[in-house]
C-alpha positions as CSV (number, residue, x, y, z in Angstrom):
1,X,144.1,-44.8,97.6
2,X,142.0,-43.3,94.8
3,X,139.8,-46.4,94.7
4,X,139.2,-46.2,98.5
5,X,138.2,-42.5,98.2
6,X,135.8,-43.2,95.3
7,X,134.1,-45.9,97.4
8,X,133.8,-43.5,100.3
9,X,132.3,-40.8,98.1
10,X,129.9,-43.4,96.6
11,X,128.8,-44.7,100.0
12,X,128.3,-41.1,101.4
13,X,126.3,-40.2,98.3
14,X,124.0,-43.2,98.7
15,X,123.5,-42.6,102.4
16,X,122.7,-39.0,101.9
17,X,120.2,-39.9,99.2
18,X,118.5,-42.4,101.4
19,X,118.3,-39.9,104.3
20,X,116.9,-37.2,102.0
21,X,114.3,-39.6,100.5
22,X,113.1,-40.7,104.0
23,X,112.9,-37.1,105.1
24,X,111.0,-36.1,102.0
25,X,108.5,-38.9,102.5
26,X,108.0,-38.0,106.1
27,X,107.2,-34.4,105.2
28,X,104.1,-35.5,103.3
29,X,101.3,-35.6,105.8
30,X,99.0,-38.6,106.0
31,X,96.5,-36.7,108.1
32,X,92.9,-36.5,106.9
33,X,89.8,-38.5,106.2
34,X,90.0,-41.7,104.2
35,X,87.5,-44.2,102.8
36,X,88.4,-47.7,104.0
37,X,88.0,-50.8,102.0
38,X,89.1,-54.1,103.5
39,X,88.9,-57.8,103.8
40,X,88.6,-59.6,107.1
41,X,90.6,-62.7,108.0
42,X,87.5,-64.9,107.2
43,X,87.4,-63.4,103.6
44,X,84.4,-61.1,104.1
45,X,84.7,-57.5,103.0
46,X,84.0,-54.3,104.8
47,X,84.0,-50.6,104.2
48,X,84.0,-47.5,106.3
49,X,85.9,-44.3,107.1
50,X,89.1,-43.5,108.9
51,X,90.2,-40.2,110.3
52,X,94.0,-39.8,110.9
53,X,95.4,-36.9,112.9
54,X,99.0,-36.1,113.6
55,X,99.7,-35.2,117.2
56,X,103.3,-34.2,117.6
57,X,104.6,-37.1,115.6
58,X,102.1,-39.7,116.9
59,X,99.4,-40.6,114.4
60,X,95.9,-41.0,115.9
61,X,93.5,-43.3,114.0
62,X,89.7,-43.5,114.3
63,X,88.0,-46.1,112.2
64,X,84.2,-46.2,111.7
65,X,83.1,-49.5,110.1
66,X,79.3,-49.8,110.2
67,X,78.2,-49.3,113.8
68,X,81.6,-50.3,115.1
69,X,84.3,-47.8,116.1
70,X,88.0,-48.5,116.6
71,X,90.9,-46.3,117.6
72,X,94.6,-46.6,117.7
73,X,97.9,-44.7,117.7
74,X,100.9,-45.2,115.4
75,X,104.3,-44.2,114.4
76,X,105.8,-43.6,111.0
77,X,109.1,-44.3,109.4
78,X,109.2,-42.9,105.9
79,X,106.3,-44.5,104.0
80,X,105.7,-47.3,106.6
81,X,103.2,-46.8,109.5
82,X,102.6,-49.1,112.4
83,X,99.3,-48.7,114.3
84,X,98.6,-50.3,117.6
85,X,94.8,-50.6,118.0
86,X,94.3,-53.1,120.9
87,X,94.9,-56.3,118.9
88,X,97.9,-58.6,119.4
89,X,99.2,-57.5,116.0
90,X,99.4,-53.9,114.7
91,X,98.1,-52.6,111.4
92,X,101.0,-52.0,109.1
93,X,100.4,-49.6,106.3
94,X,102.6,-48.5,103.4
95,X,102.0,-45.1,101.9
96,X,101.6,-45.4,98.1
97,X,102.7,-42.6,95.6
98,X,98.9,-41.9,95.0
99,X,98.5,-41.1,98.7
100,X,96.6,-44.3,99.5
101,X,97.6,-46.4,102.5
102,X,97.7,-50.1,101.9
103,X,97.9,-52.2,105.0
104,X,97.6,-55.6,106.6
105,X,96.3,-56.5,110.0
106,X,95.7,-59.7,112.0
107,X,99.2,-60.8,111.3
108,X,98.7,-60.4,107.6
109,X,95.4,-62.2,107.4
110,X,93.4,-59.0,107.0
111,X,93.8,-56.4,104.3
112,X,92.9,-52.7,104.2
113,X,93.2,-49.9,101.7
114,X,92.7,-46.3,102.8
115,X,91.7,-43.9,100.0
116,X,92.0,-40.1,100.6
């Protein structure tokens, strides 16, 4: 019985820790203006700016790359953000400890780094 209780306490502690970590990560805002550096699926590079706004839990993205503008909306789960922007595949970013967002798009064939 003691072994069973020890396991339950350990499992509860791990789950509480995971929930606390996810809640802490979500509390850090990603809103603001970022410098974008990326690589297109054909290997060419690009740069621009991205503005991110949080509208009641929905993240609104506005990219400006040269004369082209793109927009999308996303959701966040901890440090992972999915942004639907009109393409078949979403942009998927991971928030790094530095505050940068590292992402892929075009089903992983394009790369993008957003620098605050």
